[in-house]
Phi, psi and omega in degrees: 000133175255178185295319179299316175301314179298320180294318176300318179292324181293319179295311182299315179300316178295324180287323192255351184291320188256337171282129188291056181235008175080104179290325181297315178305314183284326179287332176295316180293318182297318182290326176292314184298319183273346177057044179288142181047031178055030177081015183293117187294326179292320179290324179291320180295316175300320180297314178305313184296323184287316181300331180299337179299330177297322182282332176296316179302321183297317183292316182301317181289316185295318182255029184303314181294321181292321182293316180295319178295317179296313179301310182297316181293322181298310181294319182294313183293326179283327177292319176297323180290311180295322179274004178056031178275068183303329183294341178276356182261108182229030186277135178221182178066043180286337180056027173080004183253351180216155174297145183300333185274001177252136175289163177302321178297314179296321178298320179299323176299320179292321177300320177296319179298310182298315181289347179273345188293313182304313180288334176292319178291316181293319179296324180291315186285328184248029181303312183299319176294314181299325185268359185284170181292334184292340179287354177251012180288123186289336176298315182292314179301316179297315178300315180291323172308315183285314181300312178294324178302318182289323177290324176296320176300317180294322177294326176296323185286317192256340181296135180287327178054045176262340188266142168250188185302325186288347181254014184280136178236191182296324180300314183292321178298319179290323177297317179289324178298315175291327175298326179292336174302328179299337178297342178289345177269125185299133179098349183282316186081121180298309181295321177297314181292317185282328173295319180299315177300319180298316183293318175301325181280000178091011183274146174287163190302309185297315182295322180295321179291319180297313177297323178298317181294311178304317181288341181285336188299309179297317183295308184294318176299314178299315183293318183294313180292321176299314180293325178297320178293317183282338186295333180302329181263343183266320187268150175298145183301330183278004182266348188288322177291316174298325178296324177295318177298314180297328180288319177297315178301316176303321181295312179297309178297321180297319180297319177298322183293319178298314178300314182298315185293317179297320177294324183289319186282351174293332187237350186227162175275182179264017185298326180294326178284327178296310180296321176300315179300310179300313183295316180298315181295321178291320178301314179298316180299319177296312180296326177290318180296323183275352177080012179295323179234156179263151178302318177230165181291341182273356182272000000 
């Protein structure tokens, strides 16, 4: 991998990780176009996971105040409970979704933990499949682009969108968490799947996107760090400096993408992304059917 290839992948990763159009689908095309590692699927998967750390950094920076607030409240509330310092517990207005002794910020910390369990379990059990060559098959990617688009459209139609982050409970966290498992399927999109799950659970668009971003931190960080450890044996030695550059680019572009999507969803639906996914999926299917492109790089 050279620097130009790394920068291209970083831009694609940063643009597509948080916008619900599937980063994997676009990174597969970008990796084919740039011909990194001669199309080796294991090396491409490792590269994608490492570059994702740039978008993790974008989330950490963008939501730094929220993360510090959640962490501080989580530690404070549990310390007060363990030390039986009841006088320090004055939380009210739980509206039936959180324990009285937890502040909204500490409760949000628990919801992130609860919502991360499904993808953690699924990622552990299906690790070999996720990293295998079939995950880059364009037939599967095209179908998932369309399927998630249709489910997202259904969620837009039937979701009540009345709840914000303060009204989230275990049920909403599990719905979004299990929806995030779909992101393990190429073409699904992590943000697309989790926003879809949030809408089905009755969360408004902006809150669904915000919770989606916070929920992505444990999953993407774990995947990236695990692949970073394994990448030392998988990737060529001369690829690590370009990878570092690509990761930084992904972080910068990802930060801008977060800002854009949250601002966009305050006033607009996800329909433009739904249409884009369907059109892209259909185009890929037609190109595959006509034999213009191959399903995998090895075909």
